[in-house]
DOVEXDO-550677 format. One record per atom (N, C-alpha, C, O): residue in one letter; atom name; x, y, z. Coordinates in steps of 0.02 Angstrom, whole numbers, plus 50000, padded with zeros to 5 digits. Atoms other than C-alpha are relative to their C-alpha. Layout:
DOVEXDO-550677
<residuo: A, atomo: CA, px: X, py: Y, pz: Z> .
...
This chain:
DOVEXDO-550677
<residuo: M, atomo: N, px: 49928, py: 50013, pz: 50024> .
<residuo: M, atomo: CA, px: 55836, py: 56131, pz: 54922> .
<residuo: M, atomo: C, px: 50034, py: 49958, pz: 50045> .
<residuo: M, atomo: O, px: 50004, py: 49928, pz: 50089> .
<residuo: G, atomo: N, px: 49965, py: 50045, pz: 49956> .
<residuo: G, atomo: CA, px: 55968, py: 56039, pz: 55004> .
<residuo: G, atomo: C, px: 50032, py: 49942, pz: 49964> .
<residuo: G, atomo: O, px: 50024, py: 49933, pz: 49903> .
<residuo: L, atomo: N, px: 49956, py: 50054, pz: 50023> .
<residuo: L, atomo: CA, px: 56079, py: 55887, pz: 54982> .
<residuo: L, atomo: C, px: 49940, py: 49947, pz: 49989> .
<residuo: L, atomo: O, px: 49892, py: 49941, pz: 50027> .
<residuo: S, atomo: N, px: 50054, py: 50050, pz: 50008> .
<residuo: S, atomo: CA, px: 55975, py: 55747, pz: 54904> .
<residuo: S, atomo: C, px: 50029, py: 49938, pz: 50004> .
<residuo: S, atomo: O, px: 49997, py: 49889, pz: 50023> .
<residuo: E, atomo: N, px: 49971, py: 50074, pz: 49979> .
<residuo: E, atomo: CA, px: 56099, py: 55607, pz: 54913> .
<residuo: E, atomo: C, px: 50071, py: 50010, pz: 50007> .
<residuo: E, atomo: O, px: 50101, py: 50044, pz: 49966> .
<residuo: K, atomo: N, px: 49925, py: 49993, pz: 49980> .
<residuo: K, atomo: CA, px: 56271, py: 55600, pz: 54982> .
<residuo: K, atomo: C, px: 50035, py: 49925, pz: 49996> .
<residuo: K, atomo: O, px: 50012, py: 49877, pz: 50025> .
<residuo: R, atomo: N, px: 49957, py: 50064, pz: 50011> .
<residuo: R, atomo: CA, px: 56403, py: 55459, pz: 54930> .
<residuo: R, atomo: C, px: 50068, py: 50010, pz: 50026> .
<residuo: R, atomo: O, px: 50097, py: 50064, pz: 50022> .
<residuo: V, atomo: N, px: 49929, py: 49992, pz: 49980> .
<residuo: V, atomo: CA, px: 56565, py: 55427, pz: 55003> .
<residuo: V, atomo: C, px: 50043, py: 49952, pz: 49935> .
<residuo: V, atomo: O, px: 50020, py: 49896, pz: 49920> .
<residuo: R, atomo: N, px: 49971, py: 50038, pz: 50059> .
<residuo: R, atomo: CA, px: 56677, py: 55359, pz: 54855> .
<residuo: R, atomo: C, px: 50081, py: 49994, pz: 50024> .
<residuo: R, atomo: O, px: 50110, py: 50035, pz: 50058> .
<residuo: K, atomo: N, px: 49923, py: 50002, pz: 49990> .
<residuo: K, atomo: CA, px: 56861, py: 55289, pz: 54861> .
<residuo: K, atomo: C, px: 50032, py: 49994, pz: 49932> .
<residuo: K, atomo: O, px: 50008, py: 49958, pz: 49888> .
<residuo: K, atomo: N, px: 49955, py: 50010, pz: 50048> .
<residuo: K, atomo: CA, px: 56987, py: 55304, pz: 54736> .
<residuo: K, atomo: C, px: 50065, py: 49990, pz: 50012> .
<residuo: K, atomo: O, px: 50099, py: 50020, pz: 50053> .
<residuo: R, atomo: N, px: 49925, py: 50034, pz: 49993> .
<residuo: R, atomo: CA, px: 57149, py: 55209, pz: 54713> .
<residuo: R, atomo: C, px: 50040, py: 50024, pz: 49935> .
<residuo: R, atomo: O, px: 50023, py: 50016, pz: 49877> .
<residuo: R, atomo: N, px: 49956, py: 49972, pz: 50048> .
<residuo: R, atomo: CA, px: 57292, py: 55292, pz: 54625> .
<residuo: R, atomo: C, px: 50064, py: 49996, pz: 50023> .
<residuo: R, atomo: O, px: 50075, py: 50019, pz: 50079> .
<residuo: W, atomo: N, px: 49930, py: 50013, pz: 49973> .
<residuo: W, atomo: CA, px: 57477, py: 55248, pz: 54640> .
<residuo: W, atomo: C, px: 50006, py: 49984, pz: 50058> .
<residuo: W, atomo: O, px: 50040, py: 50021, pz: 50094> .
<residuo: G, atomo: N, px: 49999, py: 50021, pz: 49936> .
<residuo: G, atomo: CA, px: 57453, py: 55152, pz: 54790> .
<residuo: G, atomo: C, px: 49970, py: 50038, pz: 50058> .
<residuo: G, atomo: O, px: 49975, py: 50015, pz: 50115> .
<residuo: K, atomo: N, px: 50027, py: 49956, pz: 49961> .
<residuo: K, atomo: CA, px: 57362, py: 55295, pz: 54874> .
<residuo: K, atomo: C, px: 49917, py: 49986, pz: 50001> .
<residuo: K, atomo: O, px: 49886, py: 49972, pz: 49949> .
<residuo: I, atomo: N, px: 50081, py: 49992, pz: 49998> .
<residuo: I, atomo: CA, px: 57171, py: 55295, pz: 54934> .
<residuo: I, atomo: C, px: 49979, py: 50065, pz: 50010> .
<residuo: I, atomo: O, px: 50006, py: 50098, pz: 50054> .
<residuo: F, atomo: N, px: 50024, py: 49938, pz: 49993> .
<residuo: F, atomo: CA, px: 57075, py: 55447, pz: 54912> .
<residuo: F, atomo: C, px: 49924, py: 49996, pz: 50015> .
<residuo: F, atomo: O, px: 49887, py: 49965, pz: 49977> .
<residuo: E, atomo: N, px: 50073, py: 50003, pz: 49992> .
<residuo: E, atomo: CA, px: 56906, py: 55468, pz: 54988> .
<residuo: E, atomo: C, px: 49969, py: 50070, pz: 49999> .
<residuo: E, atomo: O, px: 49987, py: 50118, pz: 50033> .
<residuo: Y, atomo: N, px: 50043, py: 49936, pz: 50010> .
<residuo: Y, atomo: CA, px: 56781, py: 55600, pz: 54932> .
<residuo: Y, atomo: C, px: 49936, py: 49992, pz: 50001> .
<residuo: Y, atomo: O, px: 49912, py: 49938, pz: 49983> .
<residuo: S, atomo: N, px: 50073, py: 50015, pz: 50004> .
<residuo: S, atomo: CA, px: 56603, py: 55632, pz: 54951> .
<residuo: S, atomo: C, px: 49967, py: 50047, pz: 49941> .
<residuo: S, atomo: O, px: 49984, py: 50106, pz: 49933> .
<residuo: S, atomo: N, px: 50038, py: 49968, pz: 50052> .
<residuo: S, atomo: CA, px: 56486, py: 55681, pz: 54802> .
<residuo: S, atomo: C, px: 49919, py: 50004, pz: 50020> .
<residuo: S, atomo: O, px: 49889, py: 49964, pz: 50056> .
<residuo: Y, atomo: N, px: 50086, py: 49994, pz: 49986> .
<residuo: Y, atomo: CA, px: 56296, py: 55741, pz: 54807> .
<residuo: Y, atomo: C, px: 49991, py: 50034, pz: 49944> .
<residuo: Y, atomo: O, px: 50031, py: 50071, pz: 49915> .
<residuo: E, atomo: N, px: 50026, py: 49962, pz: 50048> .
<residuo: E, atomo: CA, px: 56179, py: 55794, pz: 54682> .
<residuo: E, atomo: C, px: 49960, py: 50069, pz: 50025> .
<residuo: E, atomo: O, px: 49928, py: 50067, pz: 50077> .
<residuo: R, atomo: N, px: 50040, py: 49939, pz: 49978> .
<residuo: R, atomo: CA, px: 56103, py: 55973, pz: 54698> .
<residuo: R, atomo: C, px: 49927, py: 49987, pz: 49988> .
<residuo: R, atomo: O, px: 49905, py: 49944, pz: 49950> .
<residuo: S, atomo: N, px: 50074, py: 50014, pz: 50021> .
<residuo: S, atomo: CA, px: 55924, py: 55981, pz: 54698> .
<residuo: S, atomo: C, px: 49971, py: 50038, pz: 49935> .
<residuo: S, atomo: O, px: 49996, py: 50087, pz: 49907> .
<residuo: L, atomo: N, px: 50038, py: 49970, pz: 50059> .
<residuo: L, atomo: CA, px: 55804, py: 56020, pz: 54558> .
<residuo: L, atomo: C, px: 49962, py: 50055, pz: 50023> .
<residuo: L, atomo: O, px: 49951, py: 50056, pz: 50084> .
<residuo: M, atomo: N, px: 50048, py: 49951, pz: 49992> .
<residuo: M, atomo: CA, px: 55694, py: 56174, pz: 54553> .
<residuo: M, atomo: C, px: 49938, py: 49990, pz: 49960> .
<residuo: M, atomo: O, px: 49940, py: 49974, pz: 49900> .
<residuo: V, atomo: N, px: 50049, py: 50011, pz: 50045> .
<residuo: V, atomo: CA, px: 55521, py: 56163, pz: 54505> .
<residuo: V, atomo: C, px: 49943, py: 50050, pz: 50027> .
<residuo: V, atomo: O, px: 49933, py: 50060, pz: 50087> .
<residuo: G, atomo: N, px: 50059, py: 49951, pz: 49987> .
<residuo: G, atomo: CA, px: 55372, py: 56290, pz: 54498> .
<residuo: G, atomo: C, px: 50011, py: 50050, pz: 50039> .
<residuo: G, atomo: O, px: 50052, py: 50093, pz: 50025> .
<residuo: D, atomo: N, px: 49982, py: 49940, pz: 49951> .
<residuo: D, atomo: CA, px: 55361, py: 56400, pz: 54645> .
<residuo: D, atomo: C, px: 50069, py: 50009, pz: 50029> .
<residuo: D, atomo: O, px: 50089, py: 50066, pz: 50044> .
<residuo: E, atomo: N, px: 49929, py: 49984, pz: 49978> .
<residuo: E, atomo: CA, px: 55534, py: 56378, pz: 54703> .
<residuo: E, atomo: C, px: 50047, py: 50039, pz: 49946> .
<residuo: E, atomo: O, px: 50091, py: 50079, pz: 49962> .
<residuo: Y, atomo: N, px: 49960, py: 49955, pz: 50048> .
<residuo: Y, atomo: CA, px: 55604, py: 56442, pz: 54535> .
<residuo: Y, atomo: C, px: 49985, py: 50066, pz: 49987> .
<residuo: Y, atomo: O, px: 50027, py: 50110, pz: 49979> .
<residuo: E, atomo: N, px: 50023, py: 49931, pz: 49996> .
<residuo: E, atomo: CA, px: 55496, py: 56584, pz: 54524> .
<residuo: E, atomo: C, px: 50024, py: 50044, pz: 50061> .
<residuo: E, atomo: O, px: 50031, py: 50105, pz: 50052> .
<residuo: K, atomo: N, px: 49991, py: 49974, pz: 49935> .
<residuo: K, atomo: CA, px: 55541, py: 56628, pz: 54706> .
<residuo: K, atomo: C, px: 50082, py: 50027, pz: 49988> .
<residuo: K, atomo: O, px: 50099, py: 50085, pz: 49999> .
<residuo: I, atomo: N, px: 49937, py: 49989, pz: 50004> .
<residuo: I, atomo: CA, px: 55732, py: 56617, pz: 54666> .
<residuo: I, atomo: C, px: 50007, py: 50053, pz: 49943> .
<residuo: I, atomo: O, px: 50053, py: 50094, pz: 49948> .
<residuo: L, atomo: N, px: 49996, py: 49945, pz: 50057> .
<residuo: L, atomo: CA, px: 55701, py: 56728, pz: 54501> .
<residuo: L, atomo: C, px: 49990, py: 50066, pz: 50037> .
<residuo: L, atomo: O, px: 50030, py: 50113, pz: 50036> .
<residuo: K, atomo: N, px: 50022, py: 49935, pz: 49974> .
<residuo: K, atomo: CA, px: 55615, py: 56858, pz: 54594> .
<residuo: K, atomo: C, px: 50041, py: 50027, pz: 50046> .
<residuo: K, atomo: O, px: 50043, py: 50087, pz: 50057> .
<residuo: E, atomo: N, px: 49959, py: 49969, pz: 49945> .
<residuo: E, atomo: CA, px: 55740, py: 56866, pz: 54732> .
<residuo: E, atomo: C, px: 50075, py: 50028, pz: 49967> .
<residuo: E, atomo: O, px: 50105, py: 50075, pz: 49993> .
<residuo: L, atomo: N, px: 49952, py: 49985, pz: 50044> .
<residuo: L, atomo: CA, px: 55888, py: 56875, pz: 54598> .
<residuo: L, atomo: C, px: 49983, py: 50065, pz: 49960> .
<residuo: L, atomo: O, px: 50029, py: 50103, pz: 49945> .
<residuo: E, atomo: N, px: 50032, py: 49943, pz: 50040> .
<residuo: E, atomo: CA, px: 55786, py: 57010, pz: 54503> .
<residuo: E, atomo: C, px: 50016, py: 50059, pz: 50045> .
<residuo: E, atomo: O, px: 50056, py: 50104, pz: 50032> .
<residuo: E, atomo: N, px: 49991, py: 49943, pz: 49941> .
<residuo: E, atomo: CA, px: 55772, py: 57120, pz: 54664> .
<residuo: E, atomo: C, px: 50065, py: 50017, pz: 50009> .
<residuo: E, atomo: O, px: 50084, py: 50075, pz: 50003> .
<residuo: D, atomo: N, px: 49925, py: 49985, pz: 49979> .
<residuo: D, atomo: CA, px: 55958, py: 57097, pz: 54710> .
<residuo: D, atomo: C, px: 50031, py: 50041, pz: 49949> .
<residuo: D, atomo: O, px: 50052, py: 50098, pz: 49957> .
<residuo: Y, atomo: N, px: 49960, py: 49976, pz: 50059> .
<residuo: Y, atomo: CA, px: 56030, py: 57127, pz: 54542> .
<residuo: Y, atomo: C, px: 49976, py: 50074, pz: 49985> .
<residuo: Y, atomo: O, px: 50017, py: 50118, pz: 49974> .
<residuo: S, atomo: N, px: 50020, py: 49937, pz: 50031> .
<residuo: S, atomo: CA, px: 55921, py: 57277, pz: 54496> .
<residuo: S, atomo: C, px: 50022, py: 50063, pz: 50051> .
<residuo: S, atomo: O, px: 50023, py: 50121, pz: 50031> .
<residuo: K, atomo: N, px: 49972, py: 49960, pz: 49956> .
<residuo: K, atomo: CA, px: 55988, py: 57359, pz: 54661> .
<residuo: K, atomo: C, px: 50067, py: 50024, pz: 50001> .
<residuo: K, atomo: O, px: 50087, py: 50078, pz: 50022> .
<residuo: R, atomo: N, px: 49929, py: 49990, pz: 49999> .
<residuo: R, atomo: CA, px: 56160, py: 57343, pz: 54637> .
<residuo: R, atomo: C, px: 50024, py: 50041, pz: 49946> .
<residuo: R, atomo: O, px: 49996, py: 50040, pz: 49892> .
<residuo: K, atomo: N, px: 49968, py: 49949, pz: 50053> .
<residuo: K, atomo: CA, px: 56271, py: 57472, pz: 54542> .
<residuo: K, atomo: C, px: 50032, py: 49950, pz: 49958> .
<residuo: K, atomo: O, px: 50010, py: 49946, pz: 49901> .
<residuo: T, atomo: N, px: 49969, py: 50044, pz: 50051> .
<residuo: T, atomo: CA, px: 56384, py: 57334, pz: 54465> .
<residuo: T, atomo: C, px: 49987, py: 49924, pz: 50024> .
<residuo: T, atomo: O, px: 49984, py: 49905, pz: 50082> .
<residuo: V, atomo: N, px: 50010, py: 50075, pz: 49993> .
<residuo: V, atomo: CA, px: 56354, py: 57146, pz: 54440> .
<residuo: V, atomo: C, px: 50043, py: 49966, pz: 49956> .
<residuo: V, atomo: O, px: 50041, py: 49976, pz: 49895> .
<residuo: V, atomo: N, px: 49976, py: 50050, pz: 50060> .
<residuo: V, atomo: CA, px: 56466, py: 57018, pz: 54367> .
<residuo: V, atomo: C, px: 49983, py: 49926, pz: 50043> .
<residuo: V, atomo: O, px: 49996, py: 49913, pz: 50102> .
<residuo: V, atomo: N, px: 50022, py: 50061, pz: 49976> .
<residuo: V, atomo: CA, px: 56397, py: 56844, pz: 54388> .
<residuo: V, atomo: C, px: 50010, py: 49943, pz: 49957> .
<residuo: V, atomo: O, px: 50010, py: 49951, pz: 49896> .
<residuo: T, atomo: N, px: 50001, py: 50059, pz: 50046> .
<residuo: T, atomo: CA, px: 56415, py: 56664, pz: 54329> .
<residuo: T, atomo: C, px: 49954, py: 49949, pz: 50016> .
<residuo: T, atomo: O, px: 49929, py: 49950, pz: 50072> .
<residuo: P, atomo: N, px: 50049, py: 50055, pz: 49964> .
<residuo: P, atomo: CA, px: 56305, py: 56512, pz: 54341> .
<residuo: P, atomo: C, px: 50028, py: 49960, pz: 50051> .
<residuo: P, atomo: O, px: 49992, py: 49938, pz: 50096> .
<residuo: Q, atomo: N, px: 49981, py: 50039, pz: 49951> .
<residuo: Q, atomo: CA, px: 56423, py: 56418, pz: 54438> .
<residuo: Q, atomo: C, px: 50001, py: 50033, pz: 50062> .
<residuo: Q, atomo: O, px: 49990, py: 49999, pz: 50112> .
<residuo: E, atomo: N, px: 50000, py: 49951, pz: 49936> .
<residuo: E, atomo: CA, px: 56436, py: 56567, pz: 54570> .
<residuo: E, atomo: C, px: 49923, py: 49976, pz: 50021> .
<residuo: E, atomo: O, px: 49921, py: 49942, pz: 50072> .
<residuo: I, atomo: N, px: 50062, py: 49994, pz: 49976> .
<residuo: I, atomo: CA, px: 56236, py: 56561, pz: 54582> .
<residuo: I, atomo: C, px: 49985, py: 49928, pz: 50019> .
<residuo: I, atomo: O, px: 49951, py: 49919, pz: 50069> .
<residuo: A, atomo: N, px: 50016, py: 50072, pz: 49985> .
<residuo: A, atomo: CA, px: 56227, py: 56365, pz: 54581> .
<residuo: A, atomo: C, px: 50034, py: 49985, pz: 50073> .
<residuo: A, atomo: O, px: 50005, py: 49945, pz: 50110> .
<residuo: A, atomo: N, px: 49977, py: 50020, pz: 49942> .
<residuo: A, atomo: CA, px: 56352, py: 56365, pz: 54736> .
<residuo: A, atomo: C, px: 49962, py: 50038, pz: 50053> .
<residuo: A, atomo: O, px: 49940, py: 50010, pz: 50103> .
<residuo: K, atomo: N, px: 50032, py: 49957, pz: 49941> .
<residuo: K, atomo: CA, px: 56274, py: 56510, pz: 54834> .
<residuo: K, atomo: C, px: 49933, py: 49965, pz: 50027> .
<residuo: K, atomo: O, px: 49923, py: 49958, pz: 50087> .
<residuo: R, atomo: N, px: 50064, py: 50021, pz: 49982> .
<residuo: R, atomo: CA, px: 56094, py: 56428, pz: 54823> .
<residuo: R, atomo: C, px: 49989, py: 49929, pz: 49997> .
<residuo: R, atomo: O, px: 49932, py: 49906, pz: 50001> .
<residuo: D, atomo: N, px: 49997, py: 50074, pz: 50008> .
<residuo: D, atomo: CA, px: 56138, py: 56247, pz: 54807> .
<residuo: D, atomo: C, px: 49947, py: 49971, pz: 49954> .
<residuo: D, atomo: O, px: 49899, py: 49937, pz: 49973> .
<residuo: I, atomo: N, px: 50048, py: 50021, pz: 50049> .
<residuo: I, atomo: CA, px: 56052, py: 56214, pz: 54647> .
<residuo: I, atomo: C, px: 50051, py: 49983, pz: 49936> .
<residuo: I, atomo: O, px: 50109, py: 50001, pz: 49930> .
<residuo: R, atomo: N, px: 49959, py: 50031, pz: 50057> .
<residuo: R, atomo: CA, px: 56107, py: 56128, pz: 54482> .
<residuo: R, atomo: C, px: 50025, py: 50060, pz: 49961> .
<residuo: R, atomo: O, px: 49992, py: 50111, pz: 49964> .
<residuo: V, atomo: N, px: 49973, py: 49952, pz: 50041> .
<residuo: V, atomo: CA, px: 56215, py: 56234, pz: 54363> .
<residuo: V, atomo: C, px: 49949, py: 50011, pz: 49937> .
<residuo: V, atomo: O, px: 49943, py: 50066, pz: 49909> .
<residuo: S, atomo: N, px: 50046, py: 49993, pz: 50056> .
<residuo: S, atomo: CA, px: 56085, py: 56197, pz: 54226> .
<residuo: S, atomo: C, px: 49938, py: 50037, pz: 50022> .
<residuo: S, atomo: O, px: 49904, py: 50065, pz: 49979> .
<residuo: A, atomo: N, px: 50048, py: 49953, pz: 49981> .
<residuo: A, atomo: CA, px: 55959, py: 56284, pz: 54328> .
<residuo: A, atomo: C, px: 50015, py: 50072, pz: 50007> .
<residuo: A, atomo: O, px: 49974, py: 50116, pz: 49995> .
<residuo: A, atomo: N, px: 49974, py: 49932, pz: 49992> .
<residuo: A, atomo: CA, px: 56064, py: 56434, pz: 54363> .
<residuo: A, atomo: C, px: 50007, py: 50030, pz: 49935> .
<residuo: A, atomo: O, px: 49991, py: 50089, pz: 49927> .
<residuo: K, atomo: N, px: 49999, py: 49968, pz: 50072> .
<residuo: K, atomo: CA, px: 56096, py: 56456, pz: 54173> .
<residuo: K, atomo: C, px: 49932, py: 50025, pz: 49983> .
<residuo: K, atomo: O, px: 49922, py: 50081, pz: 49961> .
<residuo: Q, atomo: N, px: 50068, py: 49983, pz: 50028> .
<residuo: Q, atomo: CA, px: 55912, py: 56451, pz: 54139> .
<residuo: Q, atomo: C, px: 49976, py: 50075, pz: 50047> .
<residuo: Q, atomo: O, px: 49947, py: 50121, pz: 50019> .
<residuo: L, atomo: N, px: 50017, py: 49941, pz: 49963> .
<residuo: L, atomo: CA, px: 55887, py: 56586, pz: 54286> .
<residuo: L, atomo: C, px: 50033, py: 50072, pz: 49966> .
<residuo: L, atomo: O, px: 50002, py: 50125, pz: 49956> .
<residuo: L, atomo: N, px: 49971, py: 49954, pz: 50041> .
<residuo: L, atomo: CA, px: 56018, py: 56688, pz: 54196> .
<residuo: L, atomo: C, px: 49970, py: 50031, pz: 49935> .
<residuo: L, atomo: O, px: 49966, py: 50091, pz: 49923> .
<residuo: E, atomo: N, px: 50024, py: 49993, pz: 50067> .
<residuo: E, atomo: CA, px: 55946, py: 56678, pz: 54029> .
<residuo: E, atomo: C, px: 49934, py: 50037, pz: 50007> .
<residuo: E, atomo: O, px: 49919, py: 50082, pz: 49969> .
<residuo: D, atomo: N, px: 50061, py: 49966, pz: 49984> .
<residuo: D, atomo: CA, px: 55776, py: 56727, pz: 54107> .
<residuo: D, atomo: C, px: 50013, py: 50078, pz: 50022> .
<residuo: D, atomo: O, px: 49973, py: 50122, pz: 50006> .
<residuo: L, atomo: N, px: 49996, py: 49925, pz: 49981> .
<residuo: L, atomo: CA, px: 55856, py: 56892, pz: 54187> .
<residuo: L, atomo: C, px: 50030, py: 50030, pz: 49933> .
<residuo: L, atomo: O, px: 50024, py: 50090, pz: 49926> .
<residuo: E, atomo: N, px: 49967, py: 49967, pz: 50064> .
<residuo: E, atomo: CA, px: 55944, py: 56926, pz: 54016> .
<residuo: E, atomo: C, px: 49931, py: 50020, pz: 49956> .
<residuo: E, atomo: O, px: 49926, py: 50075, pz: 49928> .
<residuo: E, atomo: N, px: 50060, py: 49978, pz: 50034> .
<residuo: E, atomo: CA, px: 55771, py: 56924, pz: 53936> .
<residuo: E, atomo: C, px: 49955, py: 50055, pz: 50015> .
<residuo: E, atomo: O, px: 49920, py: 50088, pz: 49978> .
<residuo: K, atomo: N, px: 50027, py: 49940, pz: 49969> .
<residuo: K, atomo: CA, px: 55710, py: 57041, pz: 54059> .
<residuo: K, atomo: C, px: 50033, py: 50058, pz: 49995> .
<residuo: K, atomo: O, px: 50008, py: 50110, pz: 50017> .
<residuo: K, atomo: N, px: 49948, py: 49939, pz: 50009> .
<residuo: K, atomo: CA, px: 55855, py: 57160, pz: 54017> .
<residuo: K, atomo: C, px: 50024, py: 50016, pz: 50071> .
<residuo: K, atomo: O, px: 50037, py: 50076, pz: 50079> .
<residuo: I, atomo: N, px: 49964, py: 49991, pz: 49950> .
<residuo: I, atomo: CA, px: 55923, py: 57150, pz: 54186> .
<residuo: I, atomo: C, px: 50069, py: 49988, pz: 50012> .
<residuo: I, atomo: O, px: 50104, py: 50019, pz: 50052> .
<residuo: L, atomo: N, px: 49939, py: 50008, pz: 50017> .
<residuo: L, atomo: CA, px: 56075, py: 57076, pz: 54140> .
<residuo: L, atomo: C, px: 50022, py: 49983, pz: 49931> .
<residuo: L, atomo: O, px: 49976, py: 49967, pz: 49893> .
<residuo: K, atomo: N, px: 49981, py: 50015, pz: 50053> .
<residuo: K, atomo: CA, px: 56173, py: 57043, pz: 53995> .
<residuo: K, atomo: C, px: 50068, py: 49959, pz: 49993> .
<residuo: K, atomo: O, px: 50107, py: 49962, pz: 50040> .
<residuo: K, atomo: N, px: 49952, py: 50034, pz: 50007> .
<residuo: K, atomo: CA, px: 56304, py: 56930, pz: 53923> .
<residuo: K, atomo: C, px: 50066, py: 50039, pz: 49983> .
<residuo: K, atomo: O, px: 50070, py: 50070, pz: 49930> .
<residuo: A, atomo: N, px: 49944, py: 49970, pz: 50018> .
<residuo: A, atomo: CA, px: 56481, py: 56998, pz: 53935> .
<residuo: A, atomo: C, px: 50054, py: 49964, pz: 49963> .
<residuo: A, atomo: O, px: 50087, py: 49987, pz: 49916> .
<residuo: V, atomo: N, px: 49946, py: 50054, pz: 50034> .
<residuo: V, atomo: CA, px: 56594, py: 56848, pz: 53892> .
<residuo: V, atomo: C, px: 49956, py: 49941, pz: 49982> .
<residuo: V, atomo: O, px: 49909, py: 49926, pz: 50019> .
<residuo: S, atomo: N, px: 50025, py: 50063, pz: 50009> .
<residuo: S, atomo: CA, px: 56536, py: 56695, pz: 53818> .
<residuo: S, atomo: C, px: 50037, py: 49961, pz: 49955> .
<residuo: S, atomo: O, px: 50052, py: 49984, pz: 49899> .
<residuo: N, atomo: N, px: 49970, py: 50057, pz: 50036> .
<residuo: N, atomo: CA, px: 56622, py: 56532, pz: 53759> .
<residuo: N, atomo: C, px: 49966, py: 49938, pz: 50008> .
<residuo: N, atomo: O, px: 49906, py: 49936, pz: 50021> .
<residuo: R, atomo: N, px: 50046, py: 50066, pz: 49994> .
<residuo: R, atomo: CA, px: 56580, py: 56352, pz: 53765> .
<residuo: R, atomo: C, px: 50004, py: 49980, pz: 50069> .
<residuo: R, atomo: O, px: 49962, py: 49939, pz: 50088> .
<residuo: R, atomo: N, px: 49996, py: 50021, pz: 49935> .
<residuo: R, atomo: CA, px: 56630, py: 56332, pz: 53940> .
<residuo: R, atomo: C, px: 49982, py: 50047, pz: 50053> .
<residuo: R, atomo: O, px: 49963, py: 50023, pz: 50107> .
<residuo: L, atomo: N, px: 50027, py: 49950, pz: 49949> .
<residuo: L, atomo: CA, px: 56589, py: 56503, pz: 54035> .
<residuo: L, atomo: C, px: 49968, py: 50055, pz: 49969> .
<residuo: L, atomo: O, px: 49984, py: 50080, pz: 49916> .
<residuo: K, atomo: N, px: 50032, py: 49935, pz: 50022> .
<residuo: K, atomo: CA, px: 56472, py: 56641, pz: 54024> .
<residuo: K, atomo: C, px: 50002, py: 50034, pz: 50054> .
<residuo: K, atomo: O, px: 49996, py: 50006, pz: 50108> .
<residuo: V, atomo: N, px: 49990, py: 49948, pz: 49957> .
<residuo: V, atomo: CA, px: 56495, py: 56795, pz: 54115> .
<residuo: V, atomo: C, px: 49941, py: 50054, pz: 49986> .
<residuo: V, atomo: O, px: 49939, py: 50085, pz: 49933> .
<residuo: Y, atomo: N, px: 50047, py: 49942, pz: 50007> .
<residuo: Y, atomo: CA, px: 56342, py: 56916, pz: 54148> .
<residuo: Y, atomo: C, px: 50014, py: 50055, pz: 50038> .
<residuo: Y, atomo: O, px: 50036, py: 50047, pz: 50095> .
<residuo: V, atomo: N, px: 49996, py: 49944, pz: 49968> .
<residuo: V, atomo: CA, px: 56350, py: 57090, pz: 54191> .
<residuo: V, atomo: C, px: 49924, py: 50041, pz: 50004> .
<residuo: V, atomo: O, px: 49873, py: 50022, pz: 49975> .
<residuo: K, atomo: N, px: 50060, py: 49954, pz: 49992> .
<residuo: K, atomo: CA, px: 56220, py: 57227, pz: 54236> .
<residuo: K, atomo: C, px: 49986, py: 50028, pz: 49924> .
<residuo: K, atomo: O, px: 50032, py: 50049, pz: 49889> .
<residuo: A, atomo: N, px: 50015, py: 49959, pz: 50069> .
<residuo: A, atomo: CA, px: 56129, py: 57295, pz: 54071> .
<residuo: A, atomo: C, px: 49997, py: 50073, pz: 50012> .
<residuo: A, atomo: O, px: 49986, py: 50112, pz: 49966> .
């Protein structure tokens, strides 16, 4: 995991120049995916209450949001988590 590419960009608006840096989060493949899935499974099965979103996992683990969504869907298939709220922008999972 980690930062794959960091860029400093400048934006001009209304006479002001804003600098910000952006980066791509790393992709997960093979063993790394299974390792994170197992860690999440153990962590969430021990807790009494769980409320989690894909964005939260992506920020904590420094992975892409699409990978975090896939992790949560796998945990839902294993009946550890279930969807509490779902719309086109946000999915909230709670302990099953």
